[in-house]
N, C-alpha and C positions, 0 to 999 in steps of 0.2 A: 752390158757388154761382157763378153767372155774372152779374155785376155790369156796366149797361148804365150808358153815360153821354156825354153832349155832349161833343164834341171839343175844346171851349175847355173843357173843366172836368178834363181829363186831366193836368194841371201838379198839380193842386190849387192851395192856396194857404197863404203860409207866416204862423202865428202865432208871438207871443214874448209872449204875455200871453192872460188869459182871466178872465172876469167870471161868476160863476155866481148864479142869483138863482132861486127856487123857490116857487110856490105848493104848496094843500094838493093840488093835482093834476097838477102838471108841473114840471119842472126845465127852465131856460133858460140857455144856455152860449154868452156870444157869445167869438167868436176875433177878437183883435186883434193887428193890427201896430203896434208901437211904435217911434215914434222916439227917441231918447235924447241928451240934451245932455252937455256934457263930464264932469262930475259924477256921472251915470247915472241923473238923474231922468227920467223920462218927460215930453216936451214935447207929443205929438201922438200919437194913437191913431186907427186905421181899422179900422172894422167890416170883418172878411173874411170872416165866416159866422156866423149865428145858426143855434144848433141846439134845439131844442124837445123833450123828451122825458118818457117816464112814469117815476116812479120807479122801478119795476120794470127798464127798461131801464138806468137810472142803477146800479142796484145789478151787473146783469150787466155794465156798462161798468167798473166800479171793478174788480171781480174779472178782467175781461180785461187791466187794465191793469196790475195787479198781477202776473200772472202773466206778461205779457212782458216788464215790467222786470226782474222777477227772473232772465229766460232773457238777456235783455240784458246785465246787471249781471255775470252769471255767467261770460259769455264776454269783454265788452269791456272791464270794468274791473279794475284789478291786484288781484290775490286780498288785499293786505294794506290795502285800503282799502274793498273791495267792500261791508264788513258796516256802514261808514258811510252806505251809499247804501240798505239796506233800506227797505223799505217796510213798515212796520208795520197789519196790518188796524186799523181801528177797535175800539173793545170791543164787544162783542156788546150789552150792557146786561142779560146775565142776571143780573148779582150782586148 
């Protein structure tokens, strides 16, 4: 897939926090850049991007993040701690 973007968006944005909300029809994720004080408490947050998406896309995004995290952790994390960083899929609710 070829992705087109404006030149000023090529650098992306930095986010170190997110706020997630949902309605019956969509999810909204606000990506934030937070500043922290000396004790580690967030003192300021700037909204760097807001993304609205369908519930179907959210489920696809979760699956893609789990897959990519697993690949990253396998390569980047020491083997003796990689299991501590595994992301478990949510329960299916079929019980």
